[in-house]
Structure formats: structure tokens, C-alpha cells
N, C-alpha and C positions, 0 to 999 in steps of 0.2 A: 283343363289346366295346360298352360303353355310351358313347354320345356325351357324356353328362354327365361321365364320368370324364376324357375328353380336354379338355373345357371347363375343368375344374378345373386341369388341367395347364397349359393355355394362359393361364389367367387371371393368374399371377405377372407416270289410266287411262282407259284408255278404258273407258267404262261403257255397258251396254246396258239400256234401260228395259224389261226383260221378265224373266220368271222362268226362261226356258230358257237353254241355253248360247248363246253369241253367234254369230249369223250375220248380224245386222243391227245397224248402229251408229246410235244416236240419242244423240249426245254433246253435252253442254253445252260450248261453246267454252272457257269459263273453266276448267272441270274438266279438259278435254282438255289444255290448255296446262300446267296445274299438274302433272298426273300425268307428262306428258312431261318437264317440267323436273325433277321429283323423280327420275325414272328416270335422267336424264342425270347429275345430281349424285351419285346413289348409285353409279353406275358409276365415276365419277372417284374417289370416296372409297374404294371397294373396291379398285381397282387400286393406289392409293397405300398402302392399309392392308395388303394382302398383302405388298408390298415391305418395309414396316417390320416386319411380323410375321416375315418370313423372316429378316431380319437378327438378330432376337432369338432365333429358334429354332435357327439354324444351329449345329450342334455342341453344342447344349445337352443334357446328359444328362437323361433323364426316367425310364427303366426302367418303362415302362407295360406291365402284365401283361395278356395276352390269353387265357390258358387253355391247354387241351390240344387236340390234334387227331390222330386216327388215320386212316390210309388204307393201301391196298394198293399196293405198287410193282409187283407182278405177282400171279399166282394163288397163289403160295406165300409171298410175302414181305410182311410187315406192317411199317409204320413208325409209331412213336408219337413225336409232337413234344410234349414236355412243357415247361410253363412258357414258352410262346411270349411273346416280349416285344419291345418297341420300345426300343432303347437311346437313340434320339433320335427326335423327331418330324420327318417330312419337312417341309422349308421350302418352302412353295408360293409361287410368284410368278405374276402374272397377265399374260398377253399381250393378252387381250381379255376384256371383260365387257360384256354387253349385256342389261340388265334389261328385261323386258316386264311392267310392273306391271299392265297391263290384265288379264293372265291369270296373275299371280302366279308368275313364273318368271324365272330369269336364265340366259343362255347363257354358258358358261365356256370359256375357253381358258387353261389353267394349265400350269405345268411344275414339276418338282422335280428337283434334282440327283440325289437318291437317296432310296430308302426301304429301311431295313435292318430285317430281322426276325431275331431270334435264338431258338434253342430248344435244349433238351437232347433228344437223339434216342436212340431205342432201336430197333434193327432185329433182327427174328427171322425165320428161315426155318422155317416149320412143317413142311416136307417132311423136314428133316434134324435137327430139334431132338431127336427121340426117340433118335437114335443118336449125335448130336454136339451136346450141350447148350451151344451158344454163343450169346451175344447181343452184338451190336455196339452200343456206347454212346459218346457223345461230345457235342460241341457243334456245331450247324449254324448257319451264318450265311448268309442269303440277302440279297444286295444288288441291288436293282433300280435301274439307273442311267438318268439322263437321261430321265425319264418325261414324256411329253406327255399331258395330260388334257384331254378335250374332251367337251362335251355340255351337258345342261340340269339345273339344280337347281331343284326346286320350292320355292316360298315359301309361308308361311302367316302370317296376322296373329295374333300372340299378344299380346293386350292392346294395348300401345302400341309394339310393335316388330315387324319382320319376323323370321321364323325360317326357315332352310333345313330342308327336310323330305326329300322324296323325291329320289333321285339317279339320273339316267340318263346315266352317264358311261362313256367309253371310255378305257382306259389303254394307252399304247403306249410301252414302254421301248426304249432304244437297245440295251441288252444286260442280261443277268442273270448274276450270279456266285454260285455256290454253293460255300461253303468248309466243310469239316468238319475238326474237330480232336479229337484224343484223346491219351491218354498211354500210352507204353510204358515202364513203370517211372517214372522221374522225367523222362523226355524227352517233350516235347510234339511230336506229329506233326501236320502240317497239309497239306491238299491242296485244290485248288480247280479248278473248271471254269467257263468262261464261254461262254454261248450268246447268240443274238440275240433270243430272245423268251421269254416266260413259258411258252408251250406246249412249247418245246424243253427246258425245265429240269425239275427235280424239282417245281417249283411248278405245272407244268401239271396235275398230279394234283389240285391243290386250287385251281385258278385262280379259281373262283367265290367261294370262301371268302376268298382274298386280296383280290379286288376288293370284296367285302362289307366287309372291314376298311378298305380304302382309302377307300371311300365314307364311313365313319364319320369318318375323319381329315379329309377335305375338308369334310364337313358341320360338324364342330366348329370348324375354323379359320374357315370362313365365318360361323358364328354368333357367334364372338367379335367379329367386326367389326360384324355387324348389330346386336348387343346395344347398341352405342353410338349407334345412330341411332333417335331417338324420333319416332313418327309425328306427334304433335301439333306438334312443332317442324318436321318436314318440310312439314306442311300450314300452317305459319305461323300456328298457333293458330286456324285456321278450322274450328271444331268441326262445323259443318253439312256442309261439304264432306267432312270426314273420315268422318262418320257415313254419308253417302251412299256413299262409296267402300267402307267396310266392309260395308254392307248388300248391295251388288251383288257384292262378292267372295264373301260368304257364299252368295249365291244360285248363283253359278257353281259353287262348290265342292260345294254340295248336289246339284246336278244331275249333276255328274261322278261323285260318290259313288253316286248312284242308278243310273246306267248300269252301273257295276261291280257293285253289289249285285244288280241284275237278272241280269247275266251269270253271276255266281257261283251264284245260286240255281238257275238252270236247269242250270248245270254239275253241281251236286251231284246232281240227279235223274238226269242222263245218266250220270254215273260209276257210280251204283248200278245203273242199268238195264243198263249194258254190262259189269257184273261187275268193275269196278275197285275196289270197296269192298264187303266186305273182300277182301284177297288174301293170299297167302302171303308170308313174309318170309325172306330168305336165311339158311341155316344159318351158324353161327359155329364156326370151329375156329381158335383162336388159342393162342399160347404166351406165357408170361410168366415173370418171374423176380423174386426178392426176395433181397436180401443180408441174411443173419442172422449176426451176428458177423463172421467173416472169410470165410464161405462164401456163394457165390451159388447159391441153389437155383432150379431150373427146374420149371415146371409147365405144365399145359395146361387149356384150357377149351373145352368142346364144348356147343353148344346147337342143338337142332333142333325140328321141329314148331312153327315160328314163324308168326305172322300179324300183320298191321297193320290196324287199324280206324280209320276217321275220315278217309280221303282224300276222302270226299264231304262234308266239313264245311268247305269253303273259306269264308273270311271276310275282310272288309276290317277291319283293326283301327284304322286312322287315315285321315285325309283323303287322297285321291289328289291328284295335281297335273295341271296342264293346260298345254299349249303349242299355239300355232297357227302354222302356216306356210302362207300363202296359203289354199287351200281344204281343208287337212288339219288336223284337230284330233287331237292326241295326248294320251291320258290314261294316266298311269303312276303306279306306286307299289308299295308292299309289301303283300302279303296273306299269310295263313297258314291254319292249320287250327284250328277251334274246339275239336274233341274228337279228339285223335290219340293213339293208344296202340299199343304194340308188345308182344306177349307170346310167350313160349316155354313149351310144356307139358313140356319136358324139358331139363335141362342136367346136365353132370357136370364137376366141377372136380377135378383131380388135382395134389396137391402134397405132397411129403415123405411119401409113402406113404398119404396120406389121399385119399378120393375121394367127397366128398359129392355128392348129386344132389338135384334138386328142380325147381321151376318158377319163372319170374319174369315180371314185367310192368314195362314202362317207360312212364312218362307223359312226353309230349313237350309242352313249353311254349315258345311264341314261336318256332316255326320260321319262316323267312323265304323267301318266294317273290317274285321281281320280275315284275310283270305290266305289259305295255305294249300299249295298244289304240289303233288308228288308225281315225279316222272320216273318210271322204271326204264333204265337205258337199254336193258336187254331186249325189251319188247317195244320201246318207244310208246308206251301207253301212260296216260295221265289220269289222276283221280284227285278229287277235292278232299283233303284231309280235314280242313276246318273252314268254317264260314260262320262268323258270329258278329252280331250287332253289338258294338261296344259302347257307343256314345252317340246321343241324339244330336249333338252339335249345338250351334247357335240358332235360336228361334226368334223370328221377328214377327210380331202380331200386328196385322192391319185390320182394325175393327170399326164398325159403324155403330152409332147410337149410344156410345158409352162415355160421352164427354164428362158426365158427372162423376164417374167412378174410374178415372184413368189409372188410379193406383192399383187397380186389380189386374191390369194388363200383364204384369210380371207373373202373377199367379196363374193366369191363363196359359202362358208359355210353359210353366212348370207342369200344369195338368196335361197339356198336349204332349209334352215330352214323355210323361208317364204313360199316357195312352199309346204312344209310339212304341215304347218298350213292351207294353202289354201285348200289342198287336204282333210284334216280332216273336215274342216268347210263346204266343198261343199257337204257333205252328207255321207262321209265315216264313220265319227264318229257315226252318227245316225244309219247307217246300222249295224255297229259292235255292238252298244248297243242293237238293236232289236234282233240280232242273239243271243247274250249272255243272254238277258232276256228270250227268248224262252227256252234256256237250263236251266236257273234258275227255271222256272216254273215246270220242270220235275225232278229236283234234288230230290234224296232220302235222306231226312234229318233225318230219324229215328235214324241212328247210332250216330248222333251227339247230340241228345236230349234225356234225360231219360224220361220214362213215367210220365205223369202228375198225380198229386195226387187227382184230383177232379173227 
């Protein structure tokens, strides 16, 4: 989901005199007071702004489209969620906002009465479909109730405004209700189940994806408010102070970026050395159906001899964010892969008596991984606090021999994305995190931090 899309829907310092990351403060008293005052005023404005925005959004229909998602409920059962959509945007209210403009972040304590996701679902059991060609279809509604949202949002300076960028947020709902509805003749049949957490519900299979989407929603609503606060006005027209502030903010960001870049560069070499790139990719055996006139036909798709290349091309695509808590600096943000591709040297599709075979390759664009690095200033040691695969990105399928069934290509992209999630969740994500953490422990951070004054 693109944050800019949500924005369109919604639209109806302390400074350190050095090039390194801050461990010593050499602060102009005037600038010190000005940045503190701006931060306090911004917090008050944002809290009131969220309240007003929530009143406007509550129960306002938007029908925001989020795409499709495929995952396995168990070893034999696949579920495709098609046309995932938000019928309304969650109305966020703020319990506490504390901006730390010294390090370009804001700590958030938010809540939402609910977040509702709808989708058309299709469930197929591959074990029985060859002898009993049945597919369960209908509409699924997932309602996440009374959500507490806490954590840190990174900020960036974009020309004359602040913009929310990276999100390090935790979502804690009171309960989750899953409702499914389908038709038996002209009669609509509905059933539902309520559980205490996302993990206990069907959404537990796609929790990282759900949180990725929620991050986009929070970011967009925060940016609608930030877009109305102009830095030149916040700094009372003092161009010199604003220029000084922007210059130091850019230096801090540059050094935080450099730490992550160094870490990822060394990680790429280690991943290749340790045999993580390239590696095999899971076989695919999935069933599908298509209604032609009044008859629903069922088919199958098998792919094997697969591989994935480019796991050792980790890259930072945008600025990371920074937060400081006593003697701990936390650097966090989204990273991805520069050159990632998945290929199968054999596939077979069977449908209506036809069985084309061939090979195919899938290009992967903009996959998202959340990375959080913690640095203890007293020892200048780093550790990886979080490394999680959030979103498979955009997949482009290049396939041979499937001219007759081109309509299935979108399905293939969904299956490959599901297999990618399965691969990462089966232990690869943890293995990559461990490798990167071992590298982080040995990083030489002295060039990035000035000597301490104690």
C-alpha cells in the first residue's frame, strides 16, 4: 500500500557541533530553547490534530484497495485473499506524543477503536482437490478492536516541513473478530469467531503484513498533520537558525545511514561466504479454479527446481531514523534487496485437459525488511534488535509456454510471494538476523561517534 494513496484519501534541537553522531552536547542556548519550544508546541498541535482528524474519519467510507495476498493455513490448505480493502480508515487518537526534534523522531501513544479489513477469499485443499474439486469462496471481514499503538516514528526534513518516515511501532488489540460470509442459493450465511490477539486469529499467519499496512496508515495520518506545519514559521522566520538546524540534522542522518550501509555491505559478503546466496526455493503445488459460463473448472499448478538469487544484495533505499534513550542510540528503518530474483526451471499447469510446461522467472521489486540496530555508547558496541521480513514487494512474472492461460500469471505471483514468506518464516529470516548481528558486534563505530566528554 502506498502512503501517498492514503494521504489523498485523508486530504478531503539539540545540536552537536561535530560531524559524528551525538555523544557530546555543545548547544547554543538560544537554539536549545527554540527547538525545545518548537517540540512542545508541535506535540500539543499533533494531539489536538489527531482528535479532530478522528472525528472526521470515524465511519467515513473510503474503500481503499490494498491488493491480494496468498498464504498457507496448513501444509495442504491455501488461502487467497483477493481485493483486500479498507472500508473505512482507522480513526486514530493520541494519548501521548513526545517529539525529540534533536534526533528527528516522535514517541507515540495512540489508539484506535477498530481497524477493519475486508477481502474476497478462496480456500483450496490441495490434498483432496484432485478427487473432490471443491473451492470455498466468500467474503472475509477481520475487525481488530481497541488497538493500542506505541513506539517511535522517525521524522525527516522535506524542504519546509517535517515528514514521518520509518515506523517502529507495536500494535496491541483487545480482541480480533473474523467473520466469513457466503451464499447458499439466495441465502447469505455468516459466521464469526473472536479471539484475544492477532496471533490467535487467522491474521496470525500474516501478522507482519498486517502491521506493515497499519504502519502505512499511521504514517499517512501523521503526515497529513505535519504537512500543515511549516519550518520557517516554526522558527519564527529565523533563516540562520533554521539553516543551522537543517545542516546538523543532515549530518546526523548521514552518519546513521553510513553505519547501516557499512553493516549491510559486510553482511552481503558473509551471506555469500556462508552459502545463503543463492539458495533453493520451495516447490509450488497449488490448485486454482475459473468460472467459464456457468461451470467452475478446477486446475493445478506445479513448479519445482526453484532458486532465489540476490539475498546478498541488501540495500538501504532511504534514510534511516534515530532515537536516543540515555546511553543507547537506536537506528531503525526499512531496507530491501537491490537485485532479487526467483526462478523455476520447470512448471506444469493443468486445466481443462491441457497441460503446458515451461520455466519462469520472477523479478522482485521493493521488498521490505525492517531493521533495528542498538548502539551502547558506553562501550560503542552494536547489536541487531530486530530484523523482520514485512512485505514481498511487487512481483513480475516472466513465463514461457503459458500463452493460453495468461490469466493465471497473477495467481503465480501470489503463490511465489506466499512461498517467499514461508521461506523467510521457516528459519531463513532468523539465520540472516544472526549473521548480521555477529557482524554488528564487530563494527568499528569510533569513526561515527566523537569522543565522550566524561
